[in-house]
C-alpha positions in Angstrom: 32.6 9.2 3.4 34.1 8.6 6.8 35.2 5.1 7.8 35.3 5.9 11.5 32.1 5.5 13.5 31.6 8.7 15.4 28.9 9.7 17.9 28.2 12.0 20.8 25.8 11.0 23.6 24.6 11.8 27.1 22.6 9.4 29.4 19.3 10.8 30.8 16.9 9.2 33.3 13.2 9.1 32.2 11.7 12.4 33.2 8.2 13.9 33.2 5.9 13.4 30.2 3.8 16.3 29.3 0.7 16.1 27.0 -0.4 19.3 25.4 -2.9 20.5 22.9 -2.3 23.4 20.6 -5.5 25.3 19.8 -6.8 26.5 16.4 -5.0 29.4 14.8 -1.8 29.0 17.0 1.4 28.4 15.1 2.7 24.9 15.9 6.2 25.9 17.0 4.9 28.8 19.0 2.4 26.4 20.7 5.2 24.0 21.6 7.3 26.8 23.1 4.3 28.0 25.2 3.6 24.5 26.5 7.3 24.3 27.4 7.1 27.7 29.2 4.0 26.7 31.1 5.5 23.4 32.2 9.1 24.5 33.0 10.6 22.5 30.1 14.0 23.6 28.9 15.2 20.4 27.3 13.1 17.6 25.9 12.1 15.2 23.1 8.9 15.6 21.1 7.8 11.9 21.2 4.8 12.4 19.0 2.7 15.1 17.4 -0.5 14.7 15.4 -3.3 17.0 14.3 -4.2 19.3 11.5 -2.9 22.5 9.9 -4.5 25.3 8.0 -1.3 25.4 5.9 2.2 23.9 6.3 5.6 25.4 5.8 8.8 23.4 5.8 12.3 23.1 4.3 14.2 20.1 3.0 17.7 19.3 2.0 18.8 20.0 -1.6 22.2 19.3 -3.2 24.7 22.2 -3.4 28.3 22.1 -4.6 30.8 24.2 -2.7 29.4 23.8 0.8 30.8 21.6 3.5 28.2 18.9 3.5 27.1 19.2 -0.1 23.6 20.3 0.8 21.7 23.4 1.9 18.1 23.8 3.0 15.5 24.8 0.4 13.6 28.0 0.5 10.5 27.5 2.7 8.0 25.3 0.8 4.3 26.1 1.6 1.4 23.8 1.2 -2.1 25.2 1.5 -4.5 23.3 3.7 -6.5 21.8 5.0 -3.7 19.4 6.0 -3.5 16.4 8.2 -0.3 16.5 10.3 0.4 12.7 10.2 3.2 12.7 12.7 6.1 14.7 14.0 9.0 14.3 16.3 11.8 16.6 17.4 14.1 18.0 20.0 13.6 21.0 22.4 16.6 22.9 23.7 18.2 26.3 23.7 20.5 28.2 21.5 23.9 29.0 22.7 22.5 32.4 23.8 19.9 30.6 26.0 16.9 31.2 23.6 14.4 28.3 23.5 14.7 26.4 20.3 12.7 23.6 18.6 13.9 21.2 15.9 10.8 19.6 14.5 10.3 17.2 11.5 6.9 16.2 10.3 4.8 14.5 7.6 1.7 16.2 6.2 -1.0 15.1 3.7 -3.3 17.2 1.6 -6.8 16.6 0.3 -5.4 14.7 -2.7 -3.5 12.3 -0.4 -0.1 13.8 -1.4 2.4 13.4 1.3 5.0 16.0 2.2 7.7 16.0 4.8 10.6 17.9 6.1 11.9 20.3 8.7 9.0 22.4 10.0 9.7 26.1 10.0 9.4 28.4 13.0 6.5 30.2 11.4 3.8 29.3 8.9 2.1 26.3 10.4 -1.2 27.5 12.0 -3.2 24.7 13.6 -6.6 24.1 11.9 -8.6 22.0 14.4 -6.1 20.6 17.0 -2.4 19.6 17.4 -1.7 17.1 20.1 1.9 16.9 21.4 3.6 14.6 23.8 6.9 15.8 25.3 9.4 13.7 27.2 11.3 16.1 29.6 15.1 15.7 29.9 15.9 17.3 33.2 19.5 15.9 33.5 20.6 16.8 30.0 21.3 20.1 28.2 20.7 20.4 24.5 22.4 23.4 23.1 22.0 24.5 19.5 24.9 26.2 17.9 26.7 26.4 14.6 28.7 23.2 14.1 32.1 23.8 12.6 32.3 20.5 10.8 28.9 20.7 9.0 28.3 24.5 9.1 24.7 23.8 10.3 23.1 24.9 13.6 22.9 21.6 15.5 21.9 20.5 19.0 24.8 19.1 21.1 24.1 17.2 24.2 25.8 18.0 27.5 25.3 16.5 31.0 23.3 18.9 33.2 25.5 20.0 36.1 
């Protein structure tokens, strides 16, 4: 464990807020990316996200010896719906090759009131009835996702927009 307190941050002024609805049958991440494309959003914060899914697919951290951080992500875990998407939040940016990227975490509940949560995968989360998403746009910050040498995970790093 590190004794030193370490952080990286960039200041951003409040930007536009975009409310979007992802329609039935559309995958959640693909819907977010389309809302971003339609509203010229490159970098942002998913403030809140609620709705329902026909099924949910996510990964979560599991212990693993011999890797830098002592964890890896699980294989994708799929939960059959109908599911309530109780809440989600995340970050919108680009890969270091400029490809749009979403990092989304969420909580889901099934018909038996079981609660699941984790890192929502890029595919495998089709909207059932609706998915409402609120995005805070960050126009003066760049969020670039690339492999981090210290952790060996693909992570967003903030940069001031120039």
